Backbone as CSV, one residue per row, in Angstrom:
resi,resn,N_x,N_y,N_z,CA_x,CA_y,CA_z,C_x,C_y,C_z
1,MET,34.798,139.420,111.385,34.413,138.331,110.586,32.914,138.272,110.485
2,ALA,32.366,138.259,109.342,30.915,138.297,109.145,30.386,136.817,109.114
3,ILE,29.168,136.634,109.556,28.473,135.381,109.496,27.581,135.338,108.269
4,HIS,27.701,134.350,107.454,26.957,134.250,106.192,25.759,133.331,106.513
5,ILE,24.542,133.851,106.302,23.345,133.054,106.479,22.773,132.734,105.109
6,PRO,22.867,131.440,104.681,22.282,131.142,103.364,20.812,131.328,103.259
7,ARG,20.327,131.375,102.044,18.877,131.513,101.807,18.210,130.182,101.970
8,ILE,17.605,129.989,103.114,16.887,128.776,103.386,15.446,129.201,103.619
9,ILE,14.574,128.561,102.950,13.154,128.930,103.049,12.479,127.826,103.946
10,LYS,12.076,128.276,105.149,11.432,127.326,106.063,9.929,127.386,105.783
11,LYS,9.306,126.199,105.498,7.899,126.189,105.218,7.252,125.219,106.118
12,SER,6.122,125.659,106.639,5.378,124.779,107.549,4.349,123.980,106.799
13,SER,3.987,124.434,105.599,2.974,123.756,104.807,3.648,122.634,103.975
14,THR,2.891,121.785,103.387,3.382,120.748,102.528,3.234,121.116,101.060
15,SER,3.205,122.363,100.778,3.013,122.888,99.429,4.101,122.318,98.524
16,LEU,3.772,122.024,97.314,4.695,121.520,96.362,5.501,122.607,95.646
17,ASP,5.336,123.831,95.997,5.937,125.004,95.332,7.407,125.033,95.762
18,VAL,8.302,124.747,94.837,9.709,124.818,95.142,10.306,125.642,93.961
19,PRO,11.014,126.747,94.298,11.576,127.531,93.314,12.652,126.814,92.480
20,LYS,12.838,127.219,91.259,13.851,126.645,90.400,15.197,126.766,91.106
21,GLY,15.995,125.673,91.065,17.286,125.698,91.674,17.297,125.349,93.145
22,HIS,16.160,124.897,93.649,15.981,124.487,95.059,15.348,123.129,95.170
23,PHE,15.367,122.526,96.359,14.635,121.279,96.676,14.265,121.247,98.060
24,ALA,13.260,120.443,98.401,12.695,120.348,99.704,13.397,119.271,100.503
25,VAL,13.665,119.535,101.819,14.135,118.548,102.732,13.263,118.645,103.992
26,TYR,13.167,117.569,104.725,12.468,117.540,106.048,13.484,117.288,107.098
27,VAL,13.543,118.138,108.036,14.561,118.110,109.118,13.913,117.955,110.513
28,GLY,14.515,117.129,111.279,14.023,116.961,112.653,14.145,115.540,113.061
29,GLU,14.129,115.324,114.421,14.246,113.983,114.975,12.832,113.442,115.246
30,LYS,11.978,114.212,115.862,10.630,113.745,116.111,9.593,114.434,115.164
31,GLN,9.528,115.749,115.313,8.613,116.493,114.447,9.448,117.058,113.306
32,LYS,9.081,116.759,112.085,9.828,117.204,110.920,9.358,118.566,110.443
33,LYS,10.286,119.375,110.077,9.967,120.731,109.513,10.590,120.759,108.062
34,ARG,9.790,121.347,107.169,10.152,121.385,105.750,10.996,122.642,105.487
35,PHE,12.118,122.441,104.796,12.986,123.560,104.358,13.163,123.388,102.846
36,VAL,13.203,124.544,102.153,13.524,124.565,100.721,14.893,125.184,100.648
37,ILE,15.823,124.396,100.118,17.239,124.859,100.127,17.802,124.791,98.692
38,PRO,18.881,125.611,98.474,19.504,125.667,97.133,20.140,124.314,96.790
39,ILE,20.079,123.971,95.537,20.670,122.743,94.999,22.205,122.774,95.190
40,SER,22.787,123.969,95.280,24.232,124.101,95.407,24.678,123.458,96.756
41,PHE,23.811,123.236,97.702,24.182,122.560,98.921,24.637,121.143,98.686
42,LEU,24.203,120.545,97.579,24.557,119.162,97.275,26.078,118.993,97.094
43,SER,26.790,120.051,96.717,28.208,119.947,96.539,29.062,120.131,97.823
44,GLU,28.382,120.453,98.893,29.069,120.650,100.191,29.310,119.348,100.929
45,ALA,30.530,119.110,101.370,30.904,117.858,102.038,30.030,117.603,103.314
46,LEU,29.824,118.649,104.075,29.026,118.474,105.325,27.564,118.081,104.957
47,PHE,27.048,118.632,103.923,25.671,118.280,103.512,25.661,116.859,102.970
48,GLN,26.688,116.436,102.266,26.760,115.063,101.808,26.825,114.065,102.945
49,ASP,27.498,114.496,104.052,27.558,113.651,105.262,26.116,113.498,105.841
50,LEU,25.374,114.594,105.888,24.018,114.572,106.346,23.155,113.646,105.531
51,LEU,23.348,113.686,104.215,22.580,112.846,103.267,22.946,111.382,103.504
52,SER,24.225,111.100,103.769,24.644,109.724,104.048,23.999,109.184,105.281
53,GLN,23.904,110.033,106.342,23.256,109.627,107.583,21.791,109.365,107.352
54,ALA,21.174,110.238,106.513,19.771,110.073,106.146,19.541,108.727,105.417
55,GLU,20.424,108.427,104.565,20.344,107.088,103.772,20.457,105.934,104.743
56,GLU,21.395,106.027,105.729,21.577,104.950,106.711,20.282,104.756,107.548
57,GLU,19.692,105.876,107.945,18.564,105.785,108.834,17.244,105.476,108.136
58,PHE,17.026,106.101,106.991,15.753,106.006,106.277,15.817,105.279,104.960
59,GLY,16.976,104.960,104.415,17.109,104.367,103.141,16.633,105.364,102.068
60,PHE,16.056,104.850,101.030,15.589,105.737,99.940,14.020,105.910,100.014
61,ASP,13.426,105.397,101.064,11.977,105.542,101.261,11.729,106.723,102.131
62,HIS,11.291,107.841,101.565,11.041,109.064,102.305,9.548,109.310,102.422
63,PRO,8.929,108.920,103.483,7.461,109.022,103.657,6.909,110.402,103.555
64,MET,7.715,111.439,103.818,7.308,112.824,103.813,7.189,113.308,102.415
65,GLY,7.665,112.625,101.406,7.612,113.074,100.003,8.829,113.818,99.604
66,GLY,9.845,113.932,100.452,11.132,114.568,100.163,12.224,113.957,101.016
67,VAL,13.411,114.379,100.840,14.497,113.911,101.626,14.352,114.220,103.108
68,THR,14.481,113.212,104.007,14.394,113.456,105.417,15.770,113.384,106.012
69,ILE,16.184,114.464,106.775,17.481,114.503,107.383,17.296,114.352,108.928
70,PRO,17.888,113.342,109.459,17.689,112.973,110.864,18.581,113.798,111.832
71,CYS,18.392,115.034,111.893,19.140,115.864,112.908,18.183,116.958,113.413
72,SER,18.656,117.638,114.484,17.744,118.702,114.943,17.820,119.861,113.989
73,GLU,16.769,120.671,114.075,16.714,121.905,113.274,17.892,122.856,113.508
74,ASP,18.279,122.934,114.829,19.431,123.781,115.147,20.684,123.341,114.507
75,ILE,20.961,122.037,114.522,22.172,121.502,113.927,22.168,121.743,112.378
76,PHE,21.007,121.530,111.759,20.833,121.734,110.334,21.123,123.148,109.927
77,ILE,20.511,124.088,110.674,20.804,125.525,110.387,22.208,125.891,110.661
78,GLY,22.794,125.341,111.748,24.226,125.594,112.032,25.059,125.183,110.902
79,ILE,24.909,123.979,110.454,25.738,123.432,109.347,25.538,124.200,108.071
80,THR,24.286,124.408,107.667,24.035,125.055,106.395,24.420,126.552,106.394
81,SER,24.473,127.159,107.592,24.830,128.592,107.611,26.312,128.788,107.279
82,GLN,27.072,127.719,107.218,28.492,127.830,106.876,28.675,127.754,105.368
83,PHE,27.664,127.342,104.592,27.803,127.187,103.135,27.770,128.505,102.428
84,ARG,28.537,128.555,101.362,28.519,129.779,100.496,27.595,129.367,99.335
85,ILE,26.641,130.256,99.012,25.707,129.967,97.932,25.834,131.026,96.860
């Protein structure tokens, strides 16, 4: 059984460059890291759960300039590595 790793672009800068078909999210509990991920993740039930948790914790005010997901980087990568893109 092969493990599928989706194309996630981890960026440490706050550059506004986001490729077509992708969007930026900030992941982390204390220190946030920026990831650029495919829009196709929006259709995944697990990702929708993460967005619901983000809404509960942060509302729609995202001070980082993008969606903030309140989980550890390891959990985020573990969940998104299961998605087919």
